[in-house]
VOBA-582205 format. One record per residue (C-alpha): residue in three letters; x, y, z. Coordinates in steps of 0.5 Angstrom, whole numbers, plus 500, padded with zeros to 3 digits. Each point is the difference from the previous one (the first is absolute). Last residue first. Example, Ala and Ser with C-alpha at 12.3 -4.5 7.8 and 13.67 -1.06 7.14 Angstrom:
<sites>
+-------+-----+-----+-----+
: votor :   u :   v :   w :
+-------+-----+-----+-----+
:   Ser : 527 : 498 : 514 :
:   Ala : 498 : 493 : 502 :
+-------+-----+-----+-----+
</sites>
This chain:
<sites>
+-------+-----+-----+-----+
: votor :   u :   v :   w :
+-------+-----+-----+-----+
:   Unk : 462 : 059 : 454 :
:   Unk : 501 : 501 : 507 :
:   Unk : 501 : 492 : 501 :
:   Unk : 505 : 500 : 494 :
:   Unk : 504 : 505 : 504 :
:   Unk : 502 : 497 : 506 :
:   Unk : 501 : 494 : 495 :
:   Unk : 505 : 503 : 498 :
:   Unk : 503 : 503 : 506 :
:   Unk : 500 : 493 : 503 :
:   Unk : 504 : 498 : 494 :
:   Unk : 505 : 505 : 501 :
:   Unk : 502 : 498 : 506 :
:   Unk : 500 : 494 : 499 :
:   Unk : 505 : 502 : 494 :
:   Unk : 504 : 503 : 504 :
:   Unk : 501 : 496 : 507 :
:   Unk : 501 : 494 : 496 :
:   Unk : 505 : 503 : 496 :
:   Unk : 505 : 502 : 507 :
:   Unk : 498 : 494 : 504 :
:   Unk : 503 : 496 : 493 :
:   Unk : 507 : 504 : 500 :
:   Unk : 500 : 500 : 510 :
:   Unk : 500 : 490 : 499 :
:   Unk : 502 : 501 : 506 :
:   Unk : 505 : 496 : 498 :
:   Unk : 502 : 505 : 493 :
:   Unk : 500 : 505 : 505 :
:   Unk : 506 : 495 : 506 :
:   Unk : 502 : 500 : 493 :
:   Unk : 502 : 507 : 499 :
:   Unk : 502 : 501 : 507 :
:   Unk : 506 : 495 : 499 :
:   Unk : 501 : 503 : 492 :
:   Unk : 502 : 506 : 505 :
:   Unk : 504 : 498 : 504 :
:   Unk : 507 : 497 : 496 :
:   Unk : 501 : 493 : 498 :
:   Unk : 501 : 503 : 493 :
:   Unk : 497 : 507 : 498 :
:   Unk : 493 : 502 : 500 :
:   Unk : 499 : 508 : 498 :
:   Unk : 502 : 500 : 493 :
:   Unk : 495 : 494 : 499 :
:   Unk : 495 : 504 : 506 :
:   Unk : 500 : 506 : 495 :
:   Unk : 500 : 494 : 492 :
:   Unk : 492 : 497 : 504 :
:   Unk : 498 : 507 : 501 :
:   Unk : 502 : 503 : 493 :
:   Unk : 503 : 506 : 500 :
:   Unk : 496 : 505 : 495 :
:   Unk : 502 : 507 : 503 :
:   Unk : 494 : 500 : 504 :
:   Unk : 501 : 494 : 503 :
:   Unk : 508 : 503 : 501 :
:   Unk : 496 : 505 : 505 :
:   Unk : 495 : 497 : 503 :
:   Unk : 507 : 496 : 503 :
:   Unk : 503 : 506 : 503 :
:   Unk : 493 : 503 : 503 :
:   Unk : 498 : 492 : 503 :
:   Unk : 508 : 499 : 503 :
:   Unk : 500 : 507 : 502 :
:   Unk : 492 : 500 : 503 :
:   Unk : 505 : 493 : 504 :
:   Unk : 505 : 504 : 503 :
:   Unk : 495 : 505 : 503 :
:   Unk : 495 : 495 : 503 :
:   Unk : 506 : 496 : 501 :
:   Unk : 504 : 506 : 506 :
:   Unk : 492 : 501 : 503 :
:   Unk : 500 : 493 : 501 :
:   Unk : 505 : 500 : 503 :
:   Unk : 505 : 493 : 499 :
:   Unk : 501 : 495 : 506 :
:   Unk : 500 : 494 : 494 :
:   Unk : 492 : 499 : 502 :
:   Unk : 499 : 508 : 498 :
:   Unk : 502 : 498 : 494 :
:   Unk : 496 : 493 : 498 :
:   Unk : 494 : 506 : 503 :
:   Unk : 502 : 505 : 495 :
:   Unk : 501 : 495 : 493 :
:   Unk : 493 : 496 : 502 :
:   Unk : 497 : 508 : 501 :
:   Unk : 503 : 501 : 493 :
:   Unk : 496 : 494 : 497 :
:   Unk : 493 : 502 : 503 :
:   Unk : 502 : 507 : 497 :
:   Unk : 500 : 497 : 493 :
:   Unk : 494 : 499 : 500 :
:   Unk : 497 : 505 : 502 :
:   Unk : 504 : 503 : 495 :
:   Unk : 497 : 496 : 495 :
:   Unk : 494 : 503 : 501 :
:   Unk : 502 : 506 : 493 :
:   Unk : 501 : 491 : 498 :
:   Unk : 493 : 498 : 502 :
:   Unk : 497 : 507 : 495 :
:   Unk : 504 : 497 : 495 :
:   Unk : 497 : 493 : 500 :
:   Unk : 494 : 504 : 499 :
:   Unk : 501 : 505 : 495 :
:   Unk : 504 : 494 : 495 :
:   Unk : 494 : 498 : 496 :
:   Unk : 497 : 508 : 500 :
:   Unk : 506 : 502 : 496 :
:   Unk : 506 : 503 : 504 :
:   Unk : 503 : 507 : 501 :
:   Unk : 506 : 501 : 503 :
:   Unk : 500 : 506 : 505 :
:   Unk : 506 : 502 : 504 :
:   Unk : 501 : 503 : 507 :
:   Unk : 496 : 506 : 504 :
:   Unk : 500 : 506 : 494 :
:   Unk : 500 : 495 : 494 :
:   Unk : 493 : 498 : 503 :
:   Unk : 497 : 507 : 497 :
:   Unk : 504 : 501 : 494 :
:   Unk : 499 : 493 : 497 :
:   Unk : 493 : 501 : 501 :
:   Unk : 500 : 507 : 497 :
:   Unk : 503 : 496 : 494 :
:   Unk : 494 : 494 : 498 :
:   Unk : 495 : 506 : 501 :
:   Unk : 503 : 505 : 495 :
:   Unk : 501 : 492 : 495 :
:   Unk : 492 : 499 : 502 :
:   Unk : 497 : 494 : 503 :
:   Unk : 496 : 496 : 495 :
:   Unk : 504 : 494 : 501 :
:   Unk : 498 : 500 : 509 :
:   Unk : 507 : 501 : 504 :
:   Unk : 503 : 497 : 505 :
:   Unk : 505 : 501 : 503 :
:   Unk : 506 : 497 : 506 :
:   Unk : 504 : 505 : 504 :
:   Unk : 506 : 500 : 503 :
:   Unk : 500 : 504 : 506 :
:   Unk : 508 : 503 : 502 :
:   Unk : 497 : 507 : 501 :
:   Unk : 500 : 499 : 507 :
:   Unk : 493 : 501 : 502 :
:   Unk : 500 : 495 : 494 :
:   Unk : 503 : 494 : 503 :
:   Unk : 493 : 498 : 502 :
:   Unk : 500 : 497 : 494 :
:   Unk : 494 : 504 : 493 :
:   Unk : 496 : 496 : 496 :
:   Unk : 497 : 504 : 495 :
:   Unk : 493 : 500 : 497 :
:   Unk : 496 : 503 : 495 :
:   Unk : 494 : 503 : 497 :
:   Unk : 499 : 503 : 494 :
:   Unk : 493 : 505 : 500 :
:   Unk : 499 : 503 : 493 :
:   Unk : 503 : 494 : 494 :
:   Unk : 503 : 505 : 495 :
:   Unk : 495 : 505 : 495 :
:   Unk : 496 : 502 : 506 :
:   Unk : 491 : 499 : 498 :
:   Unk : 500 : 494 : 505 :
:   Unk : 502 : 504 : 506 :
:   Unk : 494 : 505 : 499 :
:   Unk : 495 : 495 : 500 :
:   Unk : 503 : 496 : 505 :
:   Unk : 499 : 506 : 505 :
:   Unk : 493 : 501 : 498 :
:   Unk : 499 : 492 : 500 :
:   Unk : 503 : 501 : 508 :
:   Unk : 506 : 497 : 503 :
:   Unk : 498 : 494 : 507 :
:   Unk : 501 : 494 : 494 :
:   Unk : 506 : 503 : 494 :
:   Unk : 504 : 502 : 507 :
:   Unk : 500 : 493 : 503 :
:   Unk : 500 : 497 : 492 :
:   Unk : 507 : 503 : 500 :
:   Unk : 502 : 499 : 507 :
:   Unk : 498 : 491 : 499 :
:   Unk : 504 : 501 : 494 :
:   Unk : 506 : 503 : 502 :
:   Unk : 502 : 495 : 505 :
:   Unk : 498 : 502 : 508 :
:   Unk : 504 : 495 : 504 :
:   Unk : 504 : 505 : 503 :
:   Unk : 499 : 507 : 499 :
:   Unk : 504 : 505 : 496 :
:   Unk : 495 : 502 : 497 :
:   Unk : 502 : 506 : 495 :
:   Unk : 495 : 503 : 495 :
:   Unk : 500 : 505 : 495 :
:   Unk : 495 : 503 : 497 :
:   Unk : 493 : 500 : 496 :
:   Unk : 495 : 497 : 505 :
:   Unk : 503 : 502 : 506 :
:   Unk : 495 : 506 : 503 :
:   Unk : 495 : 495 : 500 :
:   Unk : 502 : 495 : 504 :
:   Unk : 500 : 503 : 505 :
:   Unk : 494 : 504 : 499 :
:   Unk : 497 : 496 : 505 :
:   Unk : 502 : 495 : 504 :
:   Unk : 502 : 494 : 496 :
:   Unk : 508 : 500 : 499 :
:   Unk : 501 : 501 : 507 :
:   Unk : 496 : 494 : 503 :
:   Unk : 502 : 496 : 495 :
:   Unk : 508 : 502 : 502 :
:   Unk : 498 : 499 : 507 :
:   Unk : 503 : 494 : 500 :
:   Unk : 506 : 501 : 497 :
:   Unk : 502 : 506 : 504 :
:   Unk : 501 : 506 : 497 :
:   Unk : 507 : 502 : 495 :
:   Unk : 495 : 501 : 494 :
:   Unk : 503 : 505 : 497 :
:   Unk : 497 : 505 : 494 :
:   Unk : 503 : 504 : 494 :
:   Unk : 497 : 506 : 497 :
:   Unk : 497 : 503 : 507 :
:   Unk : 494 : 505 : 503 :
:   Unk : 494 : 494 : 499 :
:   Unk : 505 : 496 : 504 :
:   Unk : 501 : 504 : 506 :
:   Unk : 492 : 501 : 499 :
:   Unk : 499 : 495 : 501 :
:   Unk : 504 : 496 : 504 :
:   Unk : 499 : 507 : 506 :
:   Unk : 499 : 495 : 507 :
:   Unk : 507 : 503 : 502 :
:   Unk : 504 : 506 : 496 :
:   Unk : 507 : 501 : 499 :
:   Unk : 502 : 505 : 494 :
:   Unk : 507 : 501 : 498 :
:   Unk : 501 : 506 : 495 :
:   Unk : 507 : 498 : 496 :
:   Unk : 506 : 504 : 501 :
:   Unk : 504 : 495 : 504 :
:   Unk : 505 : 502 : 506 :
:   Unk : 494 : 498 : 505 :
:   Unk : 500 : 502 : 506 :
:   Unk : 493 : 499 : 502 :
:   Unk : 501 : 492 : 499 :
:   Unk : 499 : 496 : 505 :
:   Unk : 495 : 505 : 503 :
:   Unk : 496 : 500 : 495 :
:   Unk : 500 : 493 : 500 :
:   Unk : 498 : 499 : 507 :
:   Unk : 494 : 504 : 499 :
:   Unk : 497 : 496 : 494 :
:   Unk : 501 : 495 : 506 :
:   Unk : 496 : 503 : 505 :
:   Unk : 495 : 502 : 495 :
:   Unk : 499 : 492 : 499 :
:   Unk : 500 : 496 : 495 :
:   Unk : 506 : 502 : 495 :
:   Unk : 499 : 505 : 494 :
:   Unk : 506 : 503 : 496 :
:   Unk : 499 : 505 : 495 :
:   Unk : 507 : 501 : 496 :
:   Unk : 502 : 507 : 495 :
:   Unk : 504 : 502 : 495 :
:   Unk : 501 : 493 : 497 :
:   Unk : 504 : 497 : 495 :
:   Unk : 507 : 502 : 503 :
:   Unk : 505 : 504 : 498 :
:   Unk : 507 : 499 : 505 :
:   Unk : 502 : 508 : 501 :
:   Unk : 508 : 502 : 500 :
:   Unk : 503 : 505 : 503 :
:   Unk : 507 : 502 : 499 :
:   Unk : 506 : 500 : 503 :
:   Unk : 501 : 500 : 506 :
:   Unk : 495 : 494 : 500 :
:   Unk : 493 : 501 : 501 :
:   Unk : 494 : 494 : 498 :
:   Unk : 493 : 502 : 499 :
:   Unk : 495 : 495 : 502 :
:   Unk : 496 : 496 : 495 :
:   Unk : 503 : 493 : 501 :
:   Unk : 500 : 502 : 507 :
:   Unk : 494 : 501 : 499 :
:   Unk : 498 : 495 : 496 :
:   Unk : 504 : 495 : 505 :
:   Unk : 496 : 503 : 506 :
:   Unk : 493 : 497 : 496 :
:   Unk : 502 : 495 : 499 :
:   Unk : 502 : 498 : 508 :
:   Unk : 494 : 503 : 502 :
:   Unk : 495 : 495 : 495 :
:   Unk : 504 : 495 : 503 :
:   Unk : 500 : 501 : 507 :
:   Unk : 492 : 503 : 500 :
:   Unk : 498 : 504 : 494 :
:   Unk : 493 : 497 : 499 :
:   Unk : 497 : 503 : 494 :
:   Unk : 507 : 504 : 497 :
:   Unk : 497 : 505 : 495 :
:   Unk : 506 : 503 : 495 :
:   Unk : 498 : 506 : 496 :
:   Unk : 504 : 501 : 494 :
:   Unk : 503 : 507 : 498 :
:   Unk : 505 : 496 : 496 :
:   Unk : 500 : 494 : 495 :
:   Unk : 506 : 497 : 497 :
+-------+-----+-----+-----+
</sites>
């Protein structure tokens, strides 16, 4: 994997900050009683761009004492220079701002010949690639054409809210022309905030909706907590129990356990668990969760079609 690279994060909000923290911690020197080791990072410098000077100052104070060897540079309103000085550009701005960001003078030119990773929902790789090409000057395009491989590579990645606690499941879509060195780099970046799964363009939208399933599951969790409170348990106690149950369930699923097999192993004859499961089946909860993924995916696809 390449090293000594510069990463520009354009739109370093909550998700950008979570990724930045993961990279810094991976690079930080770890001291033990016996030795000192350092986890290798491909980045030696990170430029984090925000919309306001106040946000840039807030980030500067937050990371003032970081133990990483990576040089940090926090800026506001300086996207063009940040992209020009970088090897990799991460787009983390709000979806409604991306067109203006790419249309700003010099920004598209600065991205030509580089890896551009989008965290923006609703913008396909093709749309972003065409937008960069549209706003890039003829001179920049000519320089790109001299390369032995396609110069500008666009990828999109969708982490979820658990990135803040390094337990995200990030789905990634790559162009067919994405060089192996970029594949390794993308996997390294998002592995610092959890797990990574590369999907094809035909299933990426479904994967994106699945990333949002934490919101859907939170509805179920809220219902479980309400039931506990109705039966006399303190909500804080119920929340502690449910969260541990979900953590255990996640580990069992990661080990390859099938959901149906888990249910069968827990539901004994004439037991309380089977009664609870039958109540959920009568309410159509299983089909409701399936429909939430289907409808969300179709809505996202429709939004993207309108932009093409």
